[in-house]
PyMOL Python script that loads the backbone (N, CA, C, O; Angstrom):
from pymol import cmd

cmd.read_pdbstr("""\
ATOM      1  N   MET A   1     -34.159  64.233 -56.408  1.00  0.00           N
ATOM      2  CA  MET A   1     -34.240  63.026 -55.445  1.00  0.00           C
ATOM      3  C   MET A   1     -32.539  62.484 -55.432  1.00  0.00           C
ATOM      4  O   MET A   1     -31.901  62.161 -56.434  1.00  0.00           O
ATOM      5  N   ASN A   2     -32.191  62.488 -54.450  1.00  0.00           N
ATOM      6  CA  ASN A   2     -30.701  62.191 -54.265  1.00  0.00           C
ATOM      7  C   ASN A   2     -30.731  60.714 -53.628  1.00  0.00           C
ATOM      8  O   ASN A   2     -30.962  60.492 -52.439  1.00  0.00           O
ATOM      9  N   ILE A   3     -30.474  59.789 -54.556  1.00  0.00           N
ATOM     10  CA  ILE A   3     -30.304  58.311 -54.033  1.00  0.00           C
ATOM     11  C   ILE A   3     -29.030  57.796 -54.755  1.00  0.00           C
ATOM     12  O   ILE A   3     -28.689  58.049 -55.911  1.00  0.00           O
ATOM     13  N   ASN A   4     -28.375  56.996 -53.809  1.00  0.00           N
ATOM     14  CA  ASN A   4     -27.133  56.346 -54.080  1.00  0.00           C
ATOM     15  C   ASN A   4     -27.261  54.799 -54.170  1.00  0.00           C
ATOM     16  O   ASN A   4     -28.269  54.309 -53.660  1.00  0.00           O
ATOM     17  N   PRO A   5     -26.331  53.951 -54.777  1.00  0.00           N
ATOM     18  CA  PRO A   5     -26.326  52.619 -54.653  1.00  0.00           C
ATOM     19  C   PRO A   5     -26.024  52.313 -53.153  1.00  0.00           C
ATOM     20  O   PRO A   5     -25.409  53.036 -52.369  1.00  0.00           O
ATOM     21  N   ILE A   6     -26.597  51.067 -52.910  1.00  0.00           N
ATOM     22  CA  ILE A   6     -26.327  50.627 -51.291  1.00  0.00           C
ATOM     23  C   ILE A   6     -25.147  49.828 -51.321  1.00  0.00           C
ATOM     24  O   ILE A   6     -25.139  48.825 -52.034  1.00  0.00           O
ATOM     25  N   ARG A   7     -24.213  50.118 -50.683  1.00  0.00           N
ATOM     26  CA  ARG A   7     -22.893  49.532 -50.596  1.00  0.00           C
ATOM     27  C   ARG A   7     -22.403  49.083 -49.238  1.00  0.00           C
ATOM     28  O   ARG A   7     -21.304  48.533 -49.168  1.00  0.00           O
ATOM     29  N   ALA A   8     -23.137  49.274 -48.151  1.00  0.00           N
ATOM     30  CA  ALA A   8     -22.610  48.861 -47.049  1.00  0.00           C
ATOM     31  C   ALA A   8     -23.952  48.542 -46.154  1.00  0.00           C
ATOM     32  O   ALA A   8     -25.080  48.971 -46.397  1.00  0.00           O
ATOM     33  N   GLU A   9     -23.596  47.752 -45.142  1.00  0.00           N
ATOM     34  CA  GLU A   9     -24.915  47.277 -44.128  1.00  0.00           C
ATOM     35  C   GLU A   9     -25.503  48.282 -43.647  1.00  0.00           C
ATOM     36  O   GLU A   9     -26.730  48.363 -43.708  1.00  0.00           O
ATOM     37  N   ALA A  10     -24.753  49.228 -43.082  1.00  0.00           N
ATOM     38  CA  ALA A  10     -25.410  50.379 -42.299  1.00  0.00           C
ATOM     39  C   ALA A  10     -26.516  51.157 -43.277  1.00  0.00           C
ATOM     40  O   ALA A  10     -27.654  51.454 -42.911  1.00  0.00           O
ATOM     41  N   HIS A  11     -25.933  51.435 -44.638  1.00  0.00           N
ATOM     42  CA  HIS A  11     -26.681  52.012 -45.469  1.00  0.00           C
ATOM     43  C   HIS A  11     -27.989  51.524 -45.876  1.00  0.00           C
ATOM     44  O   HIS A  11     -28.991  52.199 -46.109  1.00  0.00           O
ATOM     45  N   TYR A  12     -27.809  49.898 -45.947  1.00  0.00           N
ATOM     46  CA  TYR A  12     -28.833  49.047 -46.267  1.00  0.00           C
ATOM     47  C   TYR A  12     -29.919  49.217 -45.185  1.00  0.00           C
ATOM     48  O   TYR A  12     -31.077  49.475 -45.512  1.00  0.00           O
ATOM     49  N   LYS A  13     -29.572  49.082 -43.974  1.00  0.00           N
ATOM     50  CA  LYS A  13     -30.460  49.221 -42.837  1.00  0.00           C
ATOM     51  C   LYS A  13     -31.131  50.533 -42.845  1.00  0.00           C
ATOM     52  O   LYS A  13     -32.336  50.623 -42.610  1.00  0.00           O
ATOM     53  N   ALA A  14     -30.383  51.563 -43.111  1.00  0.00           N
ATOM     54  CA  ALA A  14     -31.113  53.044 -43.105  1.00  0.00           C
ATOM     55  C   ALA A  14     -32.112  53.035 -44.225  1.00  0.00           C
ATOM     56  O   ALA A  14     -33.200  53.561 -43.990  1.00  0.00           O
ATOM     57  N   THR A  15     -31.875  52.452 -45.546  1.00  0.00           N
ATOM     58  CA  THR A  15     -32.848  52.337 -46.526  1.00  0.00           C
ATOM     59  C   THR A  15     -34.004  51.478 -46.221  1.00  0.00           C
ATOM     60  O   THR A  15     -35.132  51.712 -46.655  1.00  0.00           O
ATOM     61  N   LEU A  16     -33.703  50.469 -45.457  1.00  0.00           N
ATOM     62  CA  LEU A  16     -34.951  49.624 -45.073  1.00  0.00           C
ATOM     63  C   LEU A  16     -35.844  50.541 -44.075  1.00  0.00           C
ATOM     64  O   LEU A  16     -37.062  50.634 -44.228  1.00  0.00           O
ATOM     65  N   ASP A  17     -35.249  51.105 -43.203  1.00  0.00           N
ATOM     66  CA  ASP A  17     -36.190  52.178 -42.600  1.00  0.00           C
ATOM     67  C   ASP A  17     -36.816  53.154 -43.173  1.00  0.00           C
ATOM     68  O   ASP A  17     -37.951  53.486 -42.829  1.00  0.00           O
ATOM     69  N   GLU A  18     -36.099  53.774 -44.189  1.00  0.00           N
ATOM     70  CA  GLU A  18     -36.838  54.779 -45.081  1.00  0.00           C
ATOM     71  C   GLU A  18     -37.836  54.117 -45.954  1.00  0.00           C
ATOM     72  O   GLU A  18     -38.786  54.803 -46.330  1.00  0.00           O
ATOM     73  N   VAL A  19     -37.756  52.890 -46.325  1.00  0.00           N
ATOM     74  CA  VAL A  19     -38.771  52.159 -46.992  1.00  0.00           C
ATOM     75  C   VAL A  19     -40.125  52.003 -46.268  1.00  0.00           C
ATOM     76  O   VAL A  19     -41.235  52.176 -46.771  1.00  0.00           O
ATOM     77  N   SER A  20     -39.819  51.619 -44.914  1.00  0.00           N
ATOM     78  CA  SER A  20     -40.897  51.326 -44.133  1.00  0.00           C
ATOM     79  C   SER A  20     -41.608  52.597 -43.801  1.00  0.00           C
ATOM     80  O   SER A  20     -42.838  52.582 -43.807  1.00  0.00           O
ATOM     81  N   SER A  21     -41.024  53.593 -43.539  1.00  0.00           N
ATOM     82  CA  SER A  21     -41.718  54.911 -43.348  1.00  0.00           C
ATOM     83  C   SER A  21     -42.528  55.340 -44.605  1.00  0.00           C
ATOM     84  O   SER A  21     -43.658  55.823 -44.520  1.00  0.00           O
ATOM     85  N   LEU A  22     -41.857  55.126 -45.807  1.00  0.00           N
ATOM     86  CA  LEU A  22     -42.748  55.637 -46.951  1.00  0.00           C
ATOM     87  C   LEU A  22     -43.851  54.670 -47.218  1.00  0.00           C
ATOM     88  O   LEU A  22     -44.917  55.043 -47.708  1.00  0.00           O
ATOM     89  N   MET A  23     -43.628  53.553 -46.931  1.00  0.00           N
ATOM     90  CA  MET A  23     -44.801  52.580 -47.009  1.00  0.00           C
ATOM     91  C   MET A  23     -45.888  52.815 -46.040  1.00  0.00           C
ATOM     92  O   MET A  23     -47.016  52.421 -46.334  1.00  0.00           O
ATOM     93  N   GLU A  24     -45.688  53.380 -44.981  1.00  0.00           N
ATOM     94  CA  GLU A  24     -46.730  53.764 -44.081  1.00  0.00           C
ATOM     95  C   GLU A  24     -47.486  54.982 -44.476  1.00  0.00           C
ATOM     96  O   GLU A  24     -48.650  55.154 -44.113  1.00  0.00           O
ATOM     97  N   GLY A  25     -46.876  55.777 -45.168  1.00  0.00           N
ATOM     98  CA  GLY A  25     -47.741  56.978 -45.894  1.00  0.00           C
ATOM     99  C   GLY A  25     -48.406  56.405 -46.974  1.00  0.00           C
ATOM    100  O   GLY A  25     -49.353  57.114 -47.315  1.00  0.00           O
ATOM    101  N   ASP A  26     -48.257  55.209 -47.770  1.00  0.00           N
ATOM    102  CA  ASP A  26     -48.970  54.575 -48.693  1.00  0.00           C
ATOM    103  C   ASP A  26     -49.086  55.678 -49.839  1.00  0.00           C
ATOM    104  O   ASP A  26     -50.180  56.140 -50.166  1.00  0.00           O
ATOM    105  N   PRO A  27     -47.812  56.091 -50.462  1.00  0.00           N
ATOM    106  CA  PRO A  27     -47.906  57.109 -51.324  1.00  0.00           C
ATOM    107  C   PRO A  27     -48.632  56.433 -52.866  1.00  0.00           C
ATOM    108  O   PRO A  27     -48.781  55.239 -53.123  1.00  0.00           O
ATOM    109  N   ASP A  28     -48.952  57.461 -53.621  1.00  0.00           N
ATOM    110  CA  ASP A  28     -49.645  57.132 -54.862  1.00  0.00           C
ATOM    111  C   ASP A  28     -48.522  56.935 -55.852  1.00  0.00           C
ATOM    112  O   ASP A  28     -47.522  57.650 -55.787  1.00  0.00           O
ATOM    113  N   VAL A  29     -48.642  56.051 -56.708  1.00  0.00           N
ATOM    114  CA  VAL A  29     -47.776  55.873 -57.871  1.00  0.00           C
ATOM    115  C   VAL A  29     -47.462  57.194 -58.588  1.00  0.00           C
ATOM    116  O   VAL A  29     -48.416  57.967 -58.665  1.00  0.00           O
ATOM    117  N   GLY A  30     -46.337  57.583 -59.109  1.00  0.00           N
ATOM    118  CA  GLY A  30     -46.193  58.761 -59.777  1.00  0.00           C
ATOM    119  C   GLY A  30     -45.883  59.891 -58.917  1.00  0.00           C
ATOM    120  O   GLY A  30     -45.473  60.911 -59.469  1.00  0.00           O
ATOM    121  N   THR A  31     -46.034  59.871 -57.444  1.00  0.00           N
ATOM    122  CA  THR A  31     -45.780  61.029 -56.721  1.00  0.00           C
ATOM    123  C   THR A  31     -44.233  61.017 -56.420  1.00  0.00           C
ATOM    124  O   THR A  31     -43.606  59.977 -56.622  1.00  0.00           O
ATOM    125  N   PRO A  32     -43.659  62.041 -55.986  1.00  0.00           N
ATOM    126  CA  PRO A  32     -42.331  62.054 -55.479  1.00  0.00           C
ATOM    127  C   PRO A  32     -42.004  60.934 -54.513  1.00  0.00           C
ATOM    128  O   PRO A  32     -40.952  60.296 -54.543  1.00  0.00           O
ATOM    129  N   GLU A  33     -42.931  60.761 -53.709  1.00  0.00           N
ATOM    130  CA  GLU A  33     -42.747  59.818 -52.459  1.00  0.00           C
ATOM    131  C   GLU A  33     -42.760  58.356 -53.045  1.00  0.00           C
ATOM    132  O   GLU A  33     -41.958  57.472 -52.745  1.00  0.00           O
ATOM    133  N   GLY A  34     -43.960  58.236 -54.064  1.00  0.00           N
ATOM    134  CA  GLY A  34     -44.076  56.950 -54.666  1.00  0.00           C
ATOM    135  C   GLY A  34     -42.982  56.381 -55.655  1.00  0.00           C
ATOM    136  O   GLY A  34     -42.683  55.206 -55.871  1.00  0.00           O
ATOM    137  N   ASP A  35     -42.429  57.640 -56.238  1.00  0.00           N
ATOM    138  CA  ASP A  35     -41.136  57.250 -57.150  1.00  0.00           C
ATOM    139  C   ASP A  35     -39.956  56.836 -56.273  1.00  0.00           C
ATOM    140  O   ASP A  35     -39.239  55.893 -56.610  1.00  0.00           O
ATOM    141  N   ARG A  36     -39.730  57.584 -55.064  1.00  0.00           N
ATOM    142  CA  ARG A  36     -38.504  57.367 -54.199  1.00  0.00           C
ATOM    143  C   ARG A  36     -38.942  55.775 -53.807  1.00  0.00           C
ATOM    144  O   ARG A  36     -38.166  54.843 -54.022  1.00  0.00           O
ATOM    145  N   LEU A  37     -40.111  55.606 -53.281  1.00  0.00           N
ATOM    146  CA  LEU A  37     -40.236  54.278 -52.809  1.00  0.00           C
ATOM    147  C   LEU A  37     -39.998  53.157 -53.680  1.00  0.00           C
ATOM    148  O   LEU A  37     -39.507  52.104 -53.272  1.00  0.00           O
ATOM    149  N   ASP A  38     -40.352  53.375 -54.925  1.00  0.00           N
ATOM    150  CA  ASP A  38     -40.028  52.473 -56.123  1.00  0.00           C
ATOM    151  C   ASP A  38     -38.552  52.218 -56.245  1.00  0.00           C
ATOM    152  O   ASP A  38     -38.069  51.091 -56.360  1.00  0.00           O
ATOM    153  N   VAL A  39     -37.909  53.271 -56.214  1.00  0.00           N
ATOM    154  CA  VAL A  39     -36.376  53.164 -56.566  1.00  0.00           C
ATOM    155  C   VAL A  39     -35.468  52.645 -55.427  1.00  0.00           C
ATOM    156  O   VAL A  39     -34.452  51.982 -55.637  1.00  0.00           O
ATOM    157  N   LEU A  40     -35.935  53.017 -54.150  1.00  0.00           N
ATOM    158  CA  LEU A  40     -35.425  52.338 -53.100  1.00  0.00           C
ATOM    159  C   LEU A  40     -35.702  50.749 -52.881  1.00  0.00           C
ATOM    160  O   LEU A  40     -34.938  49.950 -52.339  1.00  0.00           O
ATOM    161  N   VAL A  41     -36.799  50.527 -53.355  1.00  0.00           N
ATOM    162  CA  VAL A  41     -37.077  48.999 -53.306  1.00  0.00           C
ATOM    163  C   VAL A  41     -36.182  48.037 -54.145  1.00  0.00           C
ATOM    164  O   VAL A  41     -35.674  46.944 -53.894  1.00  0.00           O
ATOM    165  N   THR A  42     -36.182  48.855 -55.240  1.00  0.00           N
ATOM    166  CA  THR A  42     -35.324  48.229 -56.413  1.00  0.00           C
ATOM    167  C   THR A  42     -33.748  48.053 -55.973  1.00  0.00           C
ATOM    168  O   THR A  42     -33.051  47.090 -56.296  1.00  0.00           O
ATOM    169  N   LEU A  43     -33.382  49.010 -55.288  1.00  0.00           N
ATOM    170  CA  LEU A  43     -32.008  49.130 -54.561  1.00  0.00           C
ATOM    171  C   LEU A  43     -31.882  48.041 -53.579  1.00  0.00           C
ATOM    172  O   LEU A  43     -30.901  47.299 -53.623  1.00  0.00           O
ATOM    173  N   VAL A  44     -32.825  47.890 -52.678  1.00  0.00           N
ATOM    174  CA  VAL A  44     -32.757  46.995 -51.748  1.00  0.00           C
ATOM    175  C   VAL A  44     -32.833  45.527 -52.337  1.00  0.00           C
ATOM    176  O   VAL A  44     -32.019  44.655 -52.032  1.00  0.00           O
ATOM    177  N   GLN A  45     -33.883  45.341 -53.204  1.00  0.00           N
ATOM    178  CA  GLN A  45     -33.637  44.060 -53.784  1.00  0.00           C
ATOM    179  C   GLN A  45     -32.403  43.627 -54.399  1.00  0.00           C
ATOM    180  O   GLN A  45     -32.026  42.459 -54.311  1.00  0.00           O
ATOM    181  N   ALA A  46     -31.774  44.497 -55.002  1.00  0.00           N
ATOM    182  CA  ALA A  46     -30.310  44.068 -55.794  1.00  0.00           C
ATOM    183  C   ALA A  46     -29.343  43.941 -54.765  1.00  0.00           C
ATOM    184  O   ALA A  46     -28.462  43.099 -54.938  1.00  0.00           O
ATOM    185  N   TYR A  47     -29.339  44.693 -53.611  1.00  0.00           N
ATOM    186  CA  TYR A  47     -28.453  44.468 -52.397  1.00  0.00           C
ATOM    187  C   TYR A  47     -28.693  43.236 -51.729  1.00  0.00           C
ATOM    188  O   TYR A  47     -27.771  42.516 -51.344  1.00  0.00           O
ATOM    189  N   GLU A  48     -29.876  42.969 -51.578  1.00  0.00           N
ATOM    190  CA  GLU A  48     -30.147  41.392 -50.960  1.00  0.00           C
ATOM    191  C   GLU A  48     -29.789  40.247 -51.829  1.00  0.00           C
ATOM    192  O   GLU A  48     -29.182  39.243 -51.455  1.00  0.00           O
ATOM    193  N   ALA A  49     -30.257  40.512 -53.120  1.00  0.00           N
ATOM    194  CA  ALA A  49     -29.836  39.468 -54.090  1.00  0.00           C
ATOM    195  C   ALA A  49     -28.168  39.055 -54.124  1.00  0.00           C
ATOM    196  O   ALA A  49     -27.727  37.924 -54.329  1.00  0.00           O
ATOM    197  N   LYS A  50     -27.476  40.130 -53.899  1.00  0.00           N
ATOM    198  CA  LYS A  50     -25.918  39.837 -53.766  1.00  0.00           C
ATOM    199  C   LYS A  50     -25.508  39.487 -52.407  1.00  0.00           C
ATOM    200  O   LYS A  50     -24.696  38.576 -52.247  1.00  0.00           O
ATOM    201  N   HIS A  51     -25.946  40.063 -51.513  1.00  0.00           N
ATOM    202  CA  HIS A  51     -25.548  39.810 -50.144  1.00  0.00           C
ATOM    203  C   HIS A  51     -26.219  38.765 -49.304  1.00  0.00           C
ATOM    204  O   HIS A  51     -25.659  38.202 -48.363  1.00  0.00           O
ATOM    205  N   TYR A  52     -27.390  38.546 -49.675  1.00  0.00           N
ATOM    206  CA  TYR A  52     -28.336  37.491 -48.892  1.00  0.00           C
ATOM    207  C   TYR A  52     -28.895  36.505 -50.042  1.00  0.00           C
ATOM    208  O   TYR A  52     -30.096  36.236 -49.996  1.00  0.00           O
ATOM    209  N   PRO A  53     -28.217  36.030 -50.924  1.00  0.00           N
ATOM    210  CA  PRO A  53     -28.817  35.016 -51.869  1.00  0.00           C
ATOM    211  C   PRO A  53     -29.560  33.825 -51.225  1.00  0.00           C
ATOM    212  O   PRO A  53     -29.223  33.246 -50.193  1.00  0.00           O
ATOM    213  N   ILE A  54     -30.578  33.570 -51.969  1.00  0.00           N
ATOM    214  CA  ILE A  54     -31.496  32.327 -51.434  1.00  0.00           C
ATOM    215  C   ILE A  54     -31.254  31.387 -52.485  1.00  0.00           C
ATOM    216  O   ILE A  54     -31.398  31.759 -53.650  1.00  0.00           O
ATOM    217  N   ASP A  55     -30.872  30.113 -52.198  1.00  0.00           N
ATOM    218  CA  ASP A  55     -30.499  29.179 -52.999  1.00  0.00           C
ATOM    219  C   ASP A  55     -32.096  28.451 -53.353  1.00  0.00           C
ATOM    220  O   ASP A  55     -32.976  28.485 -52.492  1.00  0.00           O
ATOM    221  N   PRO A  56     -32.313  27.854 -54.604  1.00  0.00           N
ATOM    222  CA  PRO A  56     -33.642  27.320 -54.806  1.00  0.00           C
ATOM    223  C   PRO A  56     -33.495  26.126 -54.159  1.00  0.00           C
ATOM    224  O   PRO A  56     -32.460  25.511 -53.900  1.00  0.00           O
ATOM    225  N   PRO A  57     -34.822  25.816 -53.887  1.00  0.00           N
ATOM    226  CA  PRO A  57     -34.899  24.297 -53.092  1.00  0.00           C
ATOM    227  C   PRO A  57     -34.644  23.182 -54.065  1.00  0.00           C
ATOM    228  O   PRO A  57     -34.956  23.263 -55.253  1.00  0.00           O
ATOM    229  N   GLY A  58     -34.115  22.229 -53.566  1.00  0.00           N
ATOM    230  CA  GLY A  58     -33.967  20.815 -54.295  1.00  0.00           C
ATOM    231  C   GLY A  58     -32.600  20.419 -54.328  1.00  0.00           C
ATOM    232  O   GLY A  58     -32.278  19.352 -54.851  1.00  0.00           O
TER     233      GLY A  58
END
""", "prot")
cmd.dss("prot")
cmd.show_as("cartoon", "prot")
cmd.util.cbc("prot")
cmd.orient("prot")
């Protein structure tokens, strides 16, 4: 499994496409596809938290 940190918008968008594709396959937890999906979602969440922060209401 070759996965790198998301450092650029183009890589972020490509990763979102891959996440979408993997989700369509509904992989089981613990399979290579399921593990890849889990790691990619974690990377997407980290990128979004840094580049698209959402301020709490109030």
